VMD Tcl script that draws the C-alpha trace (Angstrom):
set ca {
  {74.28 -66.10 43.88}
  {75.39 -69.38 42.32}
  {79.14 -69.53 41.63}
  {78.43 -71.64 38.53}
  {75.46 -70.88 36.31}
  {74.11 -72.90 33.39}
  {71.72 -72.28 30.53}
  {70.46 -74.68 27.88}
  {70.19 -74.03 24.17}
  {68.72 -77.26 22.86}
  {71.51 -79.83 23.05}
  {74.06 -77.17 24.03}
  {74.87 -76.32 27.64}
  {76.50 -73.00 28.53}
  {78.52 -73.32 31.75}
  {79.38 -69.94 33.23}
  {81.76 -69.32 36.13}
  {80.19 -66.62 38.27}
  {82.51 -64.93 40.77}
  {83.04 -61.68 38.84}
  {84.28 -59.79 41.89}
  {87.36 -62.06 41.94}
  {87.69 -62.54 38.16}
  {86.14 -66.00 38.68}
  {89.07 -67.28 40.75}
  {88.85 -70.98 41.56}
  {87.94 -71.29 45.23}
  {86.87 -74.56 46.82}
  {83.17 -73.92 46.25}
  {83.63 -73.21 42.54}
  {85.84 -76.26 42.00}
  {83.16 -78.41 43.64}
  {80.30 -76.90 41.63}
  {82.22 -77.24 38.38}
  {82.91 -80.90 39.09}
  {79.22 -81.47 39.77}
  {78.15 -79.58 36.65}
  {80.59 -81.40 34.36}
  {79.43 -84.73 35.84}
  {75.79 -83.87 35.15}
  {76.68 -82.77 31.61}
  {78.57 -85.98 30.93}
  {75.69 -88.17 32.15}
  {72.98 -86.22 30.31}
  {71.23 -88.03 27.44}
  {70.07 -84.74 25.90}
  {73.13 -82.49 26.09}
  {75.95 -83.01 23.58}
  {78.15 -79.89 23.48}
  {79.28 -77.51 26.23}
  {80.31 -73.86 26.02}
  {82.56 -72.79 28.90}
  {82.72 -69.10 29.81}
  {82.84 -66.60 32.67}
  {80.97 -63.58 34.03}
  {82.42 -60.08 34.03}
  {85.95 -59.02 33.03}
  {87.51 -62.41 33.60}
  {87.16 -65.88 32.18}
  {89.05 -67.24 35.19}
  {91.96 -65.82 37.22}
  {93.03 -69.28 38.38}
  {93.83 -70.15 41.97}
  {92.05 -68.12 44.68}
  {95.17 -66.67 46.36}
  {93.35 -65.38 49.43}
  {91.83 -68.79 50.13}
  {95.19 -70.51 49.63}
  {96.90 -68.10 52.03}
  {94.20 -68.57 54.67}
  {94.58 -72.35 54.41}
  {98.38 -72.12 54.01}
  {97.94 -74.54 51.14}
  {99.30 -73.48 47.73}
  {97.22 -74.70 44.81}
  {93.87 -74.72 46.56}
  {91.59 -77.61 47.53}
  {90.33 -80.02 44.89}
  {86.71 -81.08 44.58}
  {85.48 -84.00 46.66}
  {84.28 -85.82 43.53}
  {86.04 -86.54 40.22}
  {85.82 -83.75 37.64}
  {85.39 -85.36 34.19}
  {86.48 -82.17 32.42}
  {89.76 -82.06 34.35}
  {90.54 -85.78 34.46}
  {89.95 -86.38 30.75}
  {86.98 -88.72 31.07}
  {84.52 -86.31 29.40}
  {83.75 -87.64 25.91}
  {81.71 -84.66 24.71}
  {83.26 -81.61 23.00}
  {83.80 -78.37 24.92}
  {84.07 -74.89 23.39}
  {85.80 -72.12 25.34}
  {84.20 -68.68 25.06}
  {86.91 -66.58 26.67}
  {85.37 -63.31 27.84}
  {88.41 -61.79 29.56}
  {91.44 -62.66 31.67}
  {92.51 -66.32 31.58}
  {95.39 -66.62 34.02}
  {97.17 -69.55 35.66}
  {94.59 -72.23 36.33}
  {92.18 -70.25 34.16}
  {94.53 -70.63 31.22}
  {94.67 -74.37 31.92}
  {90.87 -74.54 31.69}
  {91.03 -72.97 28.23}
  {93.82 -75.38 27.30}
  {91.60 -78.38 28.05}
  {88.86 -77.26 25.66}
  {88.56 -78.50 22.09}
  {87.61 -75.28 20.28}
  {88.27 -71.71 21.43}
  {86.74 -68.29 20.77}
  {87.86 -65.16 22.64}
  {87.07 -61.47 22.78}
  {89.94 -59.35 21.38}
  {90.50 -57.86 24.86}
  {91.19 -61.24 26.49}
  {94.59 -61.69 28.13}
  {96.29 -65.05 28.77}
  {99.06 -66.05 31.15}
  {100.68 -69.32 32.22}
  {101.43 -68.32 35.82}
  {103.23 -71.37 37.20}
  {106.69 -69.76 37.07}
  {105.35 -67.04 39.39}
  {103.74 -69.39 41.92}
  {105.78 -72.63 41.97}
  {109.41 -73.72 41.63}
  {108.94 -74.77 38.02}
  {107.23 -72.85 35.24}
  {104.61 -74.29 32.91}
  {107.08 -76.22 30.78}
  {104.47 -78.41 29.10}
  {101.89 -75.90 27.84}
  {103.68 -74.66 24.73}
  {104.67 -78.25 23.93}
  {101.04 -79.35 24.26}
  {100.01 -76.54 21.90}
  {102.66 -77.48 19.29}
  {104.27 -74.03 19.53}
  {107.86 -73.16 18.55}
  {110.48 -73.26 21.31}
  {110.83 -69.46 21.82}
  {107.06 -69.06 22.16}
  {106.81 -72.07 24.47}
  {109.63 -70.58 26.56}
  {107.81 -67.25 26.73}
  {104.70 -69.01 27.97}
  {106.64 -71.08 30.53}
  {108.28 -67.95 31.98}
  {104.95 -66.26 32.68}
  {104.77 -63.63 29.93}
  {101.30 -62.43 29.03}
  {99.71 -62.98 25.62}
  {96.95 -61.01 23.93}
  {94.06 -62.78 22.26}
  {95.22 -61.37 18.93}
  {98.64 -62.99 19.28}
  {97.19 -66.31 20.42}
  {94.90 -66.23 17.42}
  {97.85 -65.58 15.11}
  {99.85 -68.53 16.44}
  {96.86 -70.88 16.34}
  {95.97 -71.28 20.02}
  {92.56 -69.68 19.41}
  {90.17 -70.61 16.59}
  {88.40 -67.26 16.35}
  {88.00 -63.80 17.82}
  {84.57 -62.26 18.39}
  {83.29 -58.99 19.91}
  {81.85 -59.34 23.41}
  {78.22 -59.22 22.29}
  {78.89 -61.90 19.65}
  {80.99 -64.21 21.81}
  {78.30 -66.62 22.99}
  {76.29 -66.49 19.73}
  {79.49 -67.35 17.82}
  {80.19 -70.24 20.19}
  {76.62 -71.49 19.77}
  {77.01 -71.41 15.97}
  {80.15 -73.50 16.33}
  {78.27 -75.93 18.59}
  {75.42 -76.14 16.08}
  {77.88 -77.23 13.40}
  {79.08 -80.02 15.69}
  {75.49 -81.16 16.13}
  {75.14 -81.65 12.34}
  {77.73 -84.44 12.50}
  {76.79 -88.09 13.14}
  {77.00 -88.49 16.95}
  {79.54 -91.31 16.80}
  {81.68 -89.35 14.35}
  {81.66 -86.28 16.61}
  {82.62 -88.22 19.73}
  {85.14 -90.48 17.99}
  {86.86 -87.58 16.24}
  {87.19 -85.54 19.43}
  {88.56 -88.60 21.22}
  {91.12 -89.26 18.47}
  {92.26 -85.65 18.24}
  {92.74 -85.39 22.00}
  {94.90 -88.50 22.05}
  {97.08 -87.12 19.26}
  {98.11 -84.05 21.25}
  {101.81 -83.99 22.21}
  {102.73 -84.90 25.77}
  {106.01 -84.72 27.72}
  {107.84 -88.02 28.04}
  {107.83 -90.01 31.28}
  {111.46 -88.98 31.79}
  {110.58 -85.30 31.50}
  {107.64 -85.72 33.90}
  {109.96 -87.38 36.41}
  {112.43 -84.51 36.06}
  {109.60 -82.02 36.59}
  {108.78 -83.68 39.93}
  {112.39 -83.20 41.04}
  {112.48 -79.59 39.90}
  {109.29 -78.82 41.82}
  {111.31 -79.67 44.96}
  {114.53 -77.96 43.85}
  {114.42 -74.74 45.85}
  {113.08 -73.08 48.99}
  {109.37 -73.95 49.03}
  {108.61 -71.05 51.37}
  {108.70 -68.99 48.17}
  {105.40 -70.60 47.17}
  {103.58 -68.87 50.04}
  {105.64 -65.69 49.66}
  {104.63 -65.31 46.00}
  {100.96 -65.60 46.94}
  {101.28 -63.26 49.93}
  {103.03 -60.62 47.80}
  {100.32 -60.90 45.16}
  {97.51 -60.56 47.71}
  {99.23 -57.66 49.49}
  {100.20 -55.95 46.21}
  {103.90 -55.71 47.05}
  {107.21 -56.95 45.69}
  {108.03 -60.51 46.84}
  {111.03 -61.30 49.04}
  {112.17 -64.63 47.64}
  {114.81 -66.89 49.16}
  {115.60 -69.08 46.15}
  {117.44 -72.04 47.67}
  {118.20 -73.33 51.16}
  {121.78 -73.76 49.98}
  {122.86 -71.19 47.35}
  {125.10 -73.85 45.79}
  {121.99 -75.80 44.77}
  {121.70 -73.34 41.90}
  {124.61 -75.23 40.32}
  {123.41 -78.74 41.23}
  {120.59 -79.14 38.76}
  {118.71 -82.46 38.57}
  {118.96 -84.22 35.23}
  {117.22 -86.91 33.25}
  {118.35 -90.35 34.33}
  {119.60 -92.46 31.46}
  {118.37 -96.03 31.33}
}
mol new
graphics top color blue
foreach p $ca { graphics top sphere $p radius 0.5 }
foreach p [lrange $ca 0 end-1] q [lrange $ca 1 end] { graphics top cylinder $p $q radius 0.2 }
display resetview
């Protein structure tokens, strides 16, 4: 069984993650196959729009915790080739058709798409606060959301598709049996546009999205090191073993009060 499946609808390519038994968690094989598929899509002279979805109850559960624990490597292993969808080099528009759970790295896949449709039952979570030493501080900012909502996202609260639709993170909701047909209709509209207009507009809109400043990115690097990093493995072990985690917090408890700051120039 292929971990990534594709199907063509004229100039539209449906890319489907296919590890339903693990809610399409991103193991090494899937990351590699996705990178290969996105590369082929980018280079294609016939394909112009992609629809990104998953099989089963999940769109994507993010990092494959069991694989990370076996390798003792939080975050998983990246593909051996560049992934144009993840590195921003893909010029063609991508529509997310979110069929279920979009958690952690799965949420970040949705976040990278240009247009988004979800089933009403879909659930979203920015999981970084649960797995690293710094929560997903940038996601609400990137989505132009108010501070309290961005804070809620950063601290790992879950969001329903209905709420994400209300606050503008999702374009539309569609029943499960209408999810892909609705995404195809959206893609067909894009194909009515002059090709240069479609590509140029997507490029411009992507570059207009908010982004944390260099100073905030530098602070984030420091905060990712500000604590006992054994908690990274412990959080994944507790998740895999379905138990409460036993976190340590800091090597020195006083570090709680010695927070890194933004250096003034």
